[in-house]
C-alpha positions in Angstrom: 53.9 104.3 104.8 56.3 106.9 106.1 55.4 110.5 106.5 57.7 113.4 105.9 57.5 117.2 105.9 58.8 117.1 102.4 56.4 114.7 100.8 58.4 114.7 97.5 61.2 112.7 99.2 59.1 109.7 100.1 56.9 107.6 97.9 55.5 104.4 99.4 58.0 104.6 102.3 61.2 104.7 100.2 63.3 107.9 100.1 65.1 108.9 97.0 68.5 107.8 98.4 67.3 104.2 98.7 68.4 102.1 95.6 64.9 100.5 95.6 63.3 103.9 95.2 61.7 104.5 91.8 60.8 108.1 91.0 57.4 108.8 89.4 59.3 110.1 86.4 61.3 106.9 85.9 60.2 104.9 83.0 61.3 101.4 81.6 61.5 102.9 78.1 64.3 105.4 79.1 67.5 105.3 77.1 70.1 106.3 79.6 73.1 106.6 77.3 73.5 108.6 74.1 75.2 105.9 72.2 73.6 102.5 71.9 76.2 99.7 72.4 76.6 97.8 69.1 79.8 95.8 69.9 82.1 98.8 69.4 83.3 101.2 72.1 82.5 99.1 75.1 84.6 101.1 77.6 82.9 104.4 76.7 79.4 102.8 76.7 80.0 101.1 80.0 81.3 104.4 81.6 78.2 106.3 80.3 75.9 103.6 81.6 77.7 103.5 85.0 77.4 107.3 85.3 73.7 107.2 84.4 72.9 104.4 86.8 74.9 106.1 89.5 72.8 109.3 89.2 69.7 107.2 89.7 71.2 105.3 92.7 70.9 102.0 90.8 74.6 101.1 90.4 74.4 98.7 93.3 72.1 96.5 91.2 74.9 95.7 88.7 78.0 95.7 91.0 76.6 93.1 93.3 76.6 95.3 96.4 72.8 95.1 96.8 72.0 91.5 97.3 68.6 90.1 96.2 66.4 89.7 99.2 64.6 86.4 99.7 61.1 86.1 98.2 59.6 86.1 101.6 61.2 89.4 102.5 59.1 92.5 102.6 61.7 94.3 100.4 61.5 91.7 97.7 58.7 93.4 95.7 60.4 96.7 95.7 63.8 95.1 94.8 62.1 93.1 92.0 60.5 96.2 90.6 63.7 98.3 90.7 65.8 95.4 89.3 63.3 95.1 86.4 63.6 98.8 85.8 67.4 98.6 85.6 67.2 95.6 83.3 64.9 97.6 81.0 67.3 100.6 81.0 70.2 98.3 80.1 68.3 96.6 77.3 67.4 100.0 75.9 71.1 100.9 75.7 72.0 97.8 73.7 71.8 97.2 70.0 68.8 94.8 69.2 71.1 91.8 68.5 73.0 92.2 71.7 69.9 92.9 73.8 68.3 89.7 72.6 71.3 87.7 74.0 70.7 89.1 77.5 66.9 89.5 77.4 66.2 86.5 79.7 68.6 87.3 82.5 66.8 87.4 85.8 68.9 90.0 87.5 71.4 92.7 86.7 74.1 91.3 88.9 77.0 89.7 87.1 78.2 86.2 87.6 81.5 85.1 89.1 84.1 84.3 86.4 83.7 80.5 86.5 79.9 80.8 86.1 80.2 83.4 83.4 82.7 81.5 81.4 80.8 78.3 81.7 77.6 80.0 80.4 79.6 81.6 77.6 81.3 78.4 76.6 77.9 76.7 76.5 76.6 79.3 74.1 79.8 79.0 72.0 79.3 75.2 71.8 75.7 75.6 70.7 76.7 78.1 68.1 79.4 75.8 66.8 76.8 73.1 66.3 74.3 75.4 64.6 77.0 77.0 62.4 78.5 73.7 61.4 81.8 75.1 60.2 83.9 72.3 59.0 87.6 72.3 60.0 90.1 73.0 57.3 93.9 73.2 57.4 94.2 75.5 54.4 95.4 79.0 55.0 92.0 80.6 54.7 90.4 78.0 57.0 93.1 78.6 59.7 92.5 82.4 59.4 88.8 81.9 59.8 89.3 79.8 62.9 91.7 82.4 64.3 89.1 85.1 63.7 86.4 83.1 65.5 88.7 82.5 68.5 89.6 86.2 68.6 85.9 87.1 68.5 85.2 84.8 71.4 88.1 86.2 73.4 86.8 89.8 72.9 83.3 88.7 73.7 84.5 87.1 77.0 86.6 90.1 78.0 83.8 92.5 77.3 81.6 90.7 79.7 84.0 90.7 82.6 83.2 92.5 85.8 85.1 95.6 87.0 87.0 93.1 89.3 88.8 91.8 86.2 89.6 95.2 84.7 93.3 94.6 84.6 92.8 91.2 82.9 90.5 92.8 80.4 93.0 95.6 79.7 
């Protein structure tokens, strides 16, 4: 445990500038953004969440710049705790239906595009089996299929990392 002349800066050896630091006032039930994301207004929601996580020094958890330490690392426990806190904050900022779709993610870090698209395509394939929409060449059937394809495209684009912001735009 580190000692400091300003005891408020250090708790269990981590100073408040360390992304692994969790302040005594931090709480997994916090709602960091004023508007819960419900599928509309992704850009504004993402910006609000980014600002909030940045003020708490937790942005590195979602942009991939803070790698997960190995389980045997002495930092793993602190990383796991802080990562879980960030996951809680993100889940609290999502509409219930959206939150349920990401509830079982183990980390806040995003996948590379190929992994992300593969996971998304798997979910779409499973959904197609469950929904059992029969194909139809009539005008209404073609319009429904186009709507579903557009929704999938929007869903995929919304989940892209900042690296793909020009593609998403």
